[in-house]
C-alpha positions as MATLAB code, in Angstrom:
seq = 'XXXXXXXXXXXXXXXXXXXXXXXXXXXXXXXXXXXXXXXXXXXXXXXXXXXXXXXXXXXXXXXXXXXXXXXXXXXXXXXXXXXXXXXXXXXXXXXXXXXXXXXXXXXXXXXXXXXXXXXXXXXXXXXXXXXXXXXXXXXXXXXXXXXXXXXXXXXXXXXXXXXXXXXXXXXXXXXXXXXXXXXXXXXXXXXXXXXXXXXXXXXXXXXXXXXXXXXXXXXXXXXXXXXXXXXXXXXXXXXXXXXXXXXXXXXXXXXXXXXXXXXXXXXXXXXXXXXXXXXXXXXXXXXXXXXXXXXXXXXXXXXXXXXXXXXXXXXXXXXXXXXXXXXXXXXXXXXXXXXXXXXXXXXXXXXXXXXXXXXXXXXXXXXXXXXXXXXXXXXXXXXXXXXXXXXXXXXXXXXXXXXXXXXXXXXXXXXXXXXXXXXXXXXXXX';
ca = [
      62.343   36.123  139.369;
      65.856   34.756  138.868;
      66.288   36.966  135.741;
      65.696   40.257  137.526;
      69.272   40.638  138.884;
      70.653   40.166  135.370;
      68.351   42.873  134.012;
      69.296   45.156  136.863;
      72.958   44.485  136.125;
      72.547   45.504  132.478;
      70.554   48.562  133.489;
      73.335   49.571  135.882;
      75.953   49.180  133.132;
      73.868   51.267  130.729;
      73.520   54.021  133.302;
      77.296   54.068  133.791;
      77.902   54.263  130.051;
      75.392   57.066  129.670;
      77.107   59.014  132.441;
      80.468   58.970  130.613;
      80.864   62.058  128.386;
      81.011   61.127  124.710;
      83.537   62.305  122.169;
      81.058   64.593  120.474;
      81.540   66.409  117.203;
      83.604   69.571  117.837;
      82.140   73.030  117.365;
      85.308   74.271  115.630;
      88.508   72.625  114.408;
      91.631   74.018  112.766;
      95.405   73.606  112.568;
      97.947   76.352  113.164;
     101.706   76.735  112.939;
     103.263   77.334  116.371;
     106.687   77.689  117.978;
     109.363   74.978  117.813;
     108.325   74.175  114.242;
     105.237   72.295  115.351;
     101.692   72.141  114.100;
      98.984   72.609  116.704;
      95.688   70.812  116.082;
      92.924   72.602  117.974;
      89.278   71.873  118.619;
      86.539   73.592  120.591;
      83.847   71.464  122.219;
      80.954   72.133  124.570;
      82.001   72.539  128.176;
      80.709   69.119  129.326;
      82.120   67.117  126.412;
      85.367   65.228  125.991;
      88.106   66.240  123.599;
      87.968   64.348  120.304;
      90.342   61.651  119.102;
      92.680   62.725  116.300;
      93.941   60.444  113.557;
      97.565   61.423  112.892;
      99.289   59.484  110.126;
      96.942   56.524  110.777;
      97.555   56.601  114.519;
      94.747   57.538  116.918;
      95.868   60.104  119.497;
      94.047   61.833  122.332;
      93.858   65.607  122.516;
      94.589   67.285  125.831;
      92.528   70.084  127.338;
      94.181   73.377  126.493;
      91.658   75.584  128.296;
      88.787   74.651  130.596;
      85.472   76.554  130.678;
      85.218   79.791  132.633;
      81.651   80.075  133.833;
      79.748   82.965  132.318;
      82.688   84.034  130.145;
      84.006   81.125  128.103;
      81.351   78.425  127.979;
      83.454   75.981  126.005;
      86.485   73.736  126.273;
      89.559   74.132  124.048;
      91.477   70.998  123.059;
      94.956   70.733  121.577;
      97.388   68.222  120.118;
     100.911   69.124  118.993;
     102.317   67.223  116.019;
     105.529   67.574  113.970;
     105.474   69.940  110.987;
     106.276   66.927  108.776;
     102.951   65.237  109.621;
     101.208   63.977  106.472;
      97.632   63.252  107.582;
      95.349   64.693  110.268;
      91.641   63.988  110.674;
      88.926   64.303  113.312;
      85.718   62.308  112.837;
      86.875   61.361  109.327;
      87.192   65.035  108.396;
      90.672   66.000  107.195;
      92.477   68.971  108.701;
      95.260   70.802  106.841;
      98.874   69.772  107.279;
     101.892   71.904  106.410;
     102.727   71.605  102.743;
     106.343   70.757  101.977;
     106.277   73.419   99.268;
     104.643   76.549  100.651;
     104.248   78.442   97.404;
     100.985   80.329   97.917;
     100.282   82.282  101.098;
      97.109   84.218  101.911;
      97.414   87.255  104.198;
      94.604   88.955  106.120;
      94.524   91.417  108.981;
      92.210   93.495  111.177;
      89.205   91.305  110.523;
      86.691   91.908  113.330;
      83.530   94.022  113.195;
      83.940   97.346  114.992;
      81.548   98.171  117.813;
      83.569  100.431  120.081;
      83.998  103.885  121.520;
      86.367  106.274  119.726;
      86.672  108.929  122.399;
      83.050  109.769  123.163;
      81.722  108.571  119.800;
      80.200  105.110  119.445;
      81.248  103.452  116.207;
      78.848  100.729  115.041;
      79.910   98.856  111.926;
      77.127   96.999  110.108;
      78.103   93.474  111.160;
      75.070   91.933  109.442;
      76.033   93.284  106.009;
      78.374   91.308  103.749;
      79.311   94.574  102.042;
      80.040   96.607  105.169;
      81.643   93.704  107.050;
      82.820   91.425  104.229;
      85.017   89.012  106.196;
      83.092   85.902  105.143;
      83.173   86.990  101.517;
      86.918   87.618  101.776;
      87.604   84.212  103.330;
      85.445   82.509  100.718;
      87.437   84.178   97.938;
      90.706   83.188   99.597;
      89.491   79.595   99.717;
      89.198   79.607   95.920;
      92.943   80.373   95.702;
      93.786   77.139   97.571;
      96.577   78.654   99.706;
      99.222   76.541  101.421;
      99.238   78.832  104.471;
      97.006   81.603  105.844;
      98.694   84.381  107.837;
      96.573   86.643  110.039;
      98.611   89.692  111.077;
      96.432   90.468  114.100;
      93.310   92.173  115.486;
      90.518   89.603  115.599;
      87.964   90.978  118.040;
      86.494   94.482  117.734;
      83.072   94.203  119.392;
      84.223   95.855  122.590;
      81.008   97.508  123.828;
      77.297   96.863  123.596;
      75.683   97.751  120.295;
      72.713  100.112  120.478;
      71.300   99.047  117.099;
      70.921   95.277  117.575;
      69.709   94.727  114.012;
      72.906   96.350  112.798;
      75.530   94.715  114.976;
      73.944   92.096  117.200;
      74.090   91.795  120.950;
      77.423   90.116  121.698;
      80.417   92.080  122.901;
      83.452   91.805  125.136;
      86.177   89.209  125.579;
      84.111   86.020  125.794;
      83.297   82.899  123.804;
      80.218   84.320  122.070;
      82.044   87.388  120.747;
      85.053   85.364  119.609;
      82.631   83.050  117.849;
      80.969   85.963  116.038;
      84.085   87.961  115.145;
      86.475   85.151  114.209;
      85.658   81.511  114.941;
      82.476   81.239  112.855;
      83.870   83.038  109.776;
      87.219   81.231  110.015;
      85.582   77.877  109.321;
      85.349   78.938  105.669;
      89.141   78.497  105.537;
      89.972   76.093  108.345;
      89.788   73.080  106.055;
      91.994   74.615  103.367;
      95.302   75.488  105.009;
      96.992   75.873  108.394;
      96.813   79.291  110.027;
      99.674   81.371  111.391;
      98.390   83.905  113.921;
     100.046   87.178  114.969;
      98.935   89.017  118.109;
      97.446   92.457  117.469;
      96.892   95.422  119.752;
      93.240   94.376  120.116;
      94.613   91.293  121.877;
      96.762   93.232  124.341;
      96.332   93.133  128.111;
      93.796   95.967  128.094;
      91.548   94.331  125.512;
      90.767   90.791  124.368;
      93.799   88.988  125.725;
      91.840   86.188  127.421;
      90.425   84.870  124.161;
      93.760   85.317  122.391;
      95.678   83.169  124.877;
      92.824   80.686  125.107;
      92.224   80.103  121.408;
      95.096   81.344  119.229;
      98.345   81.967  121.128;
     101.162   79.653  119.925;
     102.401   78.853  123.423;
     101.054   76.537  126.111;
      98.008   78.000  127.842;
      97.936   78.871  131.534;
      94.819   79.920  133.411;
      96.744   81.728  136.154;
      95.693   85.281  136.853;
      99.023   86.695  135.739;
      98.876   84.935  132.362;
      98.552   88.106  130.337;
     101.959   89.258  129.219;
     102.564   92.589  127.527;
     105.436   91.027  125.595;
     105.575   87.389  124.534;
     108.676   85.777  123.090;
     109.273   85.987  119.374;
     109.437   82.725  117.465;
     110.451   81.522  114.023;
     108.690   79.239  111.570;
     111.512   77.544  109.672;
     109.594   76.579  106.551;
     112.824   76.331  104.566;
     113.625   73.149  106.485;
     110.822   71.581  104.446;
     111.887   73.037  101.097;
     114.718   75.424  100.223;
     112.455   77.743   98.207;
     110.087   78.403  101.096;
     110.163   81.615  103.134;
     110.948   81.541  106.854;
     108.872   83.756  109.152;
     109.903   85.585  112.333;
     106.805   86.303  114.434;
     107.061   89.377  116.669;
     104.651   90.591  119.372;
     104.048   94.341  118.993;
     100.615   94.323  120.651;
     101.649   96.419  123.657;
     102.617  100.067  123.846;
     101.555  103.611  123.191;
     101.992  104.866  119.639;
     103.205  108.303  120.761;
     104.400  108.273  124.378;
     107.123  105.646  124.078;
     108.855  104.546  127.289;
     112.518  103.532  127.449;
     111.480  100.278  129.134;
     109.201   99.442  126.197;
     112.038  100.012  123.749;
     114.287   97.676  125.742;
     111.619   94.963  125.783;
     111.090   95.280  122.027;
     114.814   95.151  121.327;
     115.145   92.034  123.499;
     112.431   90.325  121.429;
     114.140   91.370  118.206;
     117.744   90.357  118.908;
     117.277   86.574  118.384;
     116.552   87.405  114.731;
     120.197   88.412  114.323;
     121.177   84.810  115.067;
     118.884   83.347  112.421;
     120.741   81.154  109.951;
     118.002   81.456  107.351;
     118.799   83.100  104.033;
     115.212   84.305  103.559;
     113.059   85.722  106.359;
     109.869   87.779  106.477;
     109.305   89.732  109.701;
     105.702   89.538  110.957;
     104.601   92.274  113.370;
     101.082   93.636  113.798;
     102.041   97.285  114.101;
     103.931   98.384  110.988;
     107.447   99.569  111.672;
     106.895  102.177  108.947;
     103.831  103.572  107.274;
     102.772  106.844  105.728;
      99.060  107.384  105.770;
      96.883  110.449  105.993;
      94.075  109.280  108.242;
      91.064  111.568  108.316;
      89.602  111.985  111.775;
      92.699  110.659  113.554;
      94.632  112.781  116.013;
      97.732  114.099  114.321;
      96.312  113.047  110.941;
      99.600  111.572  109.667;
     100.699  108.107  110.738;
     104.391  107.279  110.260;
     104.396  103.765  111.674;
     105.287  102.488  115.127;
     107.869  104.781  116.698;
     108.750  102.293  119.446;
     109.830   99.627  116.951;
     111.686  102.210  114.863;
     113.624  103.299  117.929;
     114.250   99.771  119.191;
     115.497   98.091  116.018;
     114.736  100.185  112.934;
     118.403  100.213  111.892;
     119.212   96.648  112.990;
     117.516   94.546  110.317;
     119.902   91.938  108.889;
     120.215   91.506  105.134;
     118.300   88.219  105.145;
     115.043   90.000  106.087;
     113.421   91.143  102.858;
     109.885   92.068  103.981;
     108.095   93.407  107.056;
     104.480   92.198  106.990;
     101.965   94.043  109.186;
      98.380   95.191  109.668;
      97.011   97.782  112.130;
      96.339  100.479  109.515;
      93.001   99.663  107.910;
      94.068   99.727  104.279;
      96.564   97.950  102.032;
      99.919   99.631  101.510;
     103.441   98.927  100.278;
     106.488  101.071  101.058;
     109.792  100.816   99.181;
     112.303  102.071  101.747;
     115.961  103.032  102.042;
     118.157  104.232  104.883;
     119.992  107.548  105.043;
     122.669  105.719  107.044;
     123.245  102.977  104.462;
     121.507  100.414  106.681;
     119.393   97.581  105.317;
     115.675   98.434  105.382;
     113.182   95.752  104.249;
     110.105   96.469  102.159;
     107.077   97.198  104.373;
     103.759   95.607  103.357;
     100.548   96.388  105.255;
      97.401   94.246  105.043;
      94.899   95.729  107.481;
      91.797   95.826  105.301;
      90.143   92.451  105.827;
      86.965   93.381  107.679;
      87.267   96.106  110.309;
      85.909   99.521  109.344;
      88.417  101.104  106.982;
      90.446  104.200  107.728;
      89.299  107.151  105.673;
      92.199  108.117  103.419;
      91.751  110.923  100.845;
      91.832  109.548   97.291;
      94.407  112.123   96.223;
      96.817  110.883   98.910;
      97.297  107.262   97.874;
     100.675  107.710   96.170;
     103.720  109.464   97.601;
     107.340  109.599   96.488;
     110.574  110.476   98.317;
     108.977  110.749  101.738;
     111.420  111.409  104.577;
     110.636  109.644  107.857;
     113.525  110.315  110.209;
     116.526  108.245  109.117;
     114.468  106.445  106.469;
     113.263  107.579  103.052;
     110.319  105.980  101.295;
     111.069  105.929   97.576;
     107.388  105.207   97.038;
     104.336  104.742   99.237;
     101.410  103.098   97.458;
      98.075  102.717   99.229;
      94.793  101.166   98.146;
      91.313  101.733   99.508;
      88.610   99.141  100.037;
      88.315   95.841  101.858;
      90.423   92.948  100.689;
      93.179   90.396  101.163;
      96.626   89.607   99.811;
      98.080   86.574   98.058;
     101.843   85.968   98.151;
     103.182   83.550   95.531;
     106.736   82.231   95.360;
     107.643   81.907   91.702;
     109.717   79.068   90.252;
     112.224   81.628   88.990;
     115.908   82.436   89.413;
     115.169   86.171   89.468;
     116.092   88.038   92.644;
     112.553   89.400   92.958;
     110.864   86.014   92.712;
     107.861   86.641   94.969;
     104.675   88.011   93.427;
     102.411   89.928   95.806;
      98.843   90.687   94.746;
      96.342   92.882   96.574;
      92.734   91.775   95.959;
      89.485   93.510   96.850;
      86.748   91.751   98.818;
      85.172   90.472   95.587;
      88.394   88.754   94.570;
      89.425   91.246   91.883;
      93.063   92.288   91.494;
      93.868   95.761   92.803;
      97.676   95.887   92.714;
     100.511   93.509   91.862;
     104.248   93.825   92.503;
     107.352   91.705   93.043;
     109.786   91.433   95.920;
     112.502   89.164   97.292;
     111.810   85.913   99.074;
];
């Protein structure tokens, strides 16, 4: 009988240990470049589990909870750990996560990746989300993985399953701004690349305050998360990734939030907000900057079935800062238009106008552009003239490679289709 208390003591200890949540294997892990030249390590775990321990340069560090579960909407917990961009080693459960390469020489670019299930006016558009040909995001990410990029830039628009699908066999039964839809449209496919390179995420109009902003701020936004009801901001502060601090041949990136606003009815207040976000760029000391904004400042696309038919780019950005670009900005990189396009531009007022590159063809249903309208020359768009506008049809992605060359145009840009075949190749400045 004297041994019973000891057994009861051990049983009590075991019950306590069992009641403590374990550091379980995360559902999703990735690393992403964020503001203040930091790398954010993120993990998603089940709602009742603890955040994992991260090994950072042989030091074990605890992740903090970025976002708690929201019952019936986000049935998961998001964890985060901020580390310096010079970190050399990151792992969770002995699985390595990407760090920022000192020499960022190969950059993959994707945009507009989700599977469309939404209303266009009164018409329900149902993309075939179960088909790797009609929604080829996983195939695209797999092909990008074979290129071994140093960085993956997503220029915005992640979630497109906005309404319930009628044909479940075609597009499933998840929709709306919640954990299950984010899992289907982005998180699950993204794991094909999450072990290869850090991400850099740009906010798209599908992540604005009328759409899937909750998931954006929860999972991907570069800033600290807040669960307060007024968290959604139409305009978030621009930020710069100073990659040239790591190596002088790298490109710096200025990340701009163009998610909010009407494409046609532009308000003066919107223009002022956009200009305010832009002006810090004028103080940049970098000699080589690419400007990342979801909505293209300029475009020229004949979109069948769209009101007005011709799309000239985002008028609000043109009005706010179209003639203010400093000479150190060589490229504007965008999405929004569901095709790939490059515009060689010049100003009628002798202002500096960067090349505009559009990568909006990485999964979402493509815009229908007539085949005889893929090449234009000497197109006037207000105070700007496009020497050439070159568009390509079909799903795909883009690879940007910085060449070890002294030439002025030392950056090779290649458009690929979803099968990984070259579609177009050209050179530009770093």
